[in-house]
N, C-alpha and C positions, 0 to 999 in steps of 0.2 A: 177544310170543312170536316166535321166529325162524321164518323160512320153512322148511318141512320139506325135508330133504335125504335123497335116496336114493342111496347109493353101492353100486356093484356091482363085484365082482371080475371082471376080464377077463384071460384068458390068451392070447387070440387076437384078431385083427381081427374075425373072425366074432362072437366074444363081444361085442366093443365095439359093433358095429352093432346086434346084437339088444338089448343093454341100452339103447341110445339109443332104439330103436323102442319099447321097453316103458315108457319114461318115466324112466329113470335121470337123475339130475342130474350124476353124477360117476362116474368109473371109478377103481378101484384096479388098476393094471397090475402083474402079477406073473408069475413063472415058478415051476414046480415046486411044486405044492401038496402033494406028498408030504412036503415039508419046511416046510409052512405058509407058503410064499410067499417067493421069493428075487428077486434083481435080474433083470429081463428084459433081453433084448438091445436095444441102441440102435436097431437096424434095425426091430424090432417096434414100438417106441415111435413111430418116425418114420412107419411105415405106419398105425398107429392114429390118429396126429395128423392124417394126411391123410384118414382115412376117416370121422371123426366130429367133431361140433362141440362136444361137452361136455368139461369139464375132465378131465385125466388126472392122477391121483396115482400116481407111479411108486415102486415099492419099492426101497429100498437095504438089502439084507440078503444076507449071503453064504451062510447055511445055517441048519440047525436050531439053536435056542438063541438067546440074546440077548447073549452076551458077544462081545467083539471085541478081539483083541490089536492091537499096533501095525501089523503087516502087513495085517491085515484092515481096519483103519480106512483105511490108505492105499489099499487096493483100492476101498473105498467112495467115497473122495474122487475117485479117478480115474473111477470109474463115474459119479459125479454130473456130472463135467465132460463126459463123453461123452454122457450122456443129455440134458444141457442143449443140447448141440450138435445133438442129434437132435430137439429141439423140446419137451422136457420142461420144464414151468414150475412143477410142484408135486410134492412128494415125500412118502414115508412111511418113517420110520426111527426108531431109538432103541436104546440099548444099556444093559446092566446090568453091574455088576461081579460077580465070582464070589460075592460076599457078598449079592447081591440089592439093592444100591443102584443108583440111576441113575448110569451112567458118564458124568459130565458132561464129562470131557475128550474121550472118543470122540465123544459126541453133538455137542459144540460144534465139533469139527473138521469134521464133516460139515455142520453148520449154516453154517460159514464157506464150505464148498465150494459149497453151493447158493445162496449170495450173495443173500439176501433173498427167495428163493422161499418161498411158503407151504408148510407141511408139517404132517404128522400124526405124533405120537408113538404108535406102534402098541401092540399088546397086551403088549409088554414090561411095561407098567405093571401088568398082572394077575399077573405072575410076580415082581414085586418083593416084598421082605420086608415092606414097609409101603407099601401102595398110596397111601394119603393123602399120605405124605411124598414118594413118587415124583412124584405129581401136582404137589405144591408145588415140588419141585425143578426141574421142567421148565417150569412155568407162565410164567416170565419170559424164556425163551429167544427170541431174535429169529426172527420168521417163524412161530412155532408158533401155529396157530389151531384145532387139533383134537387130541383124545386119543381113540383107539379103545380101547374097553374093554367087557368083559362083566361087570365087577364081580367076577369070579372066574376063576382059571386054567382051571377046568373048563367055563366057558361060562355063557351067560345063564340056563340053568335054575337054577343055583345062585347066580348073581351078581345077578340082577334084584332079589331082596329086599335084597341088600347095597346096591345103588345106591339103592333106594327109602329106605333108612334113613340115607343120607348127606345132609348138608346143605351140604357144602363145594363140590361140583362146580358147582352153578348159578351161583356167584359167583366161580369160580376163574379166569375169563378164557377159556381155550381151550374150544371147544365139545365136549361129550360126544357121540361117535359110537358108538352101541351096536352091537356085533357080536361074533360068536363063538357058533356053534350057534344062530343065530336061527331061531325058529319063527314061524308066522303069529300064534299067540295071544300072542306076546311084544309085538307091535306096539301093540295098544291098551293093554296094561299099561305099556309104556314111555311112551306118550303121556300116560297118566294121572299119571305122576310128572314130567312136563315134558320128557322127552327127545323131540326132534323130528328127530333125525338117526339113520338106521339104515344098516347095512352088511351086505351079504349076498353069499354065494358059492354054497354048496352048495344053498341053498333055491331057486335060480333055474335049476337044471339037474338032470338025472336022476342024474348022478354027475360026479366030476371028469374022467372020460373023455368026457363029453358036453358039447356047447356050451351056452351060456346060451340060454334060451328066452324070447322077448319076452313071451309070454302070462304066464309066471310072474313076470316083472318087473312087468307091469301089475297083477297081484294085489297085490303089495307096495305099488305106487304108490297103489292105491285104499285100502288099509288105512292107509297113512301119512297120506293126505290126508283121511280120514274125519273 
């Protein structure tokens, strides 16, 4: 069984420090959670990289939704280059076509821009027309080691039974990182079906207008390690 992994969303350096104090293994660095997380400034990434010792996975996403036209893909490619220069070594991204298929052309263009860095295909997989096919489509892409999913576009409350019923993800290659409306009671249920990596944001703060609280992270750490 893989070592448990606790990933926490960080919007500020204060968040990053609190998450590390609470026992997080990794951060997902984003901006603007009103749009479900967009690309952060390179200056923030550089500041976080200097402030904490745990890995940073940096979001590459322009706005709400998961489609990207040619201009948007070029912006993400340029952002990846700037973020790498700021010290980013891991990323989070993924794109869908308007028909709900994985946009392999757009995703592959950004894969090339991150040039071998490990990355996560984010919850776009939950919004695909066929999540199993989407998972299979991305599984062999260079550098991909994680898929962030709730099993449902609406979150883990609906998606956890879906994940429990699936037999493909444990042998698919990329690690399943469970997140999206995570609650405390989801953690032992996820562990029971073999999921050992969890992703949290809202659960470790009072609201998105408040910072991460180290004590809340410690609670998740204890649940995950139990």
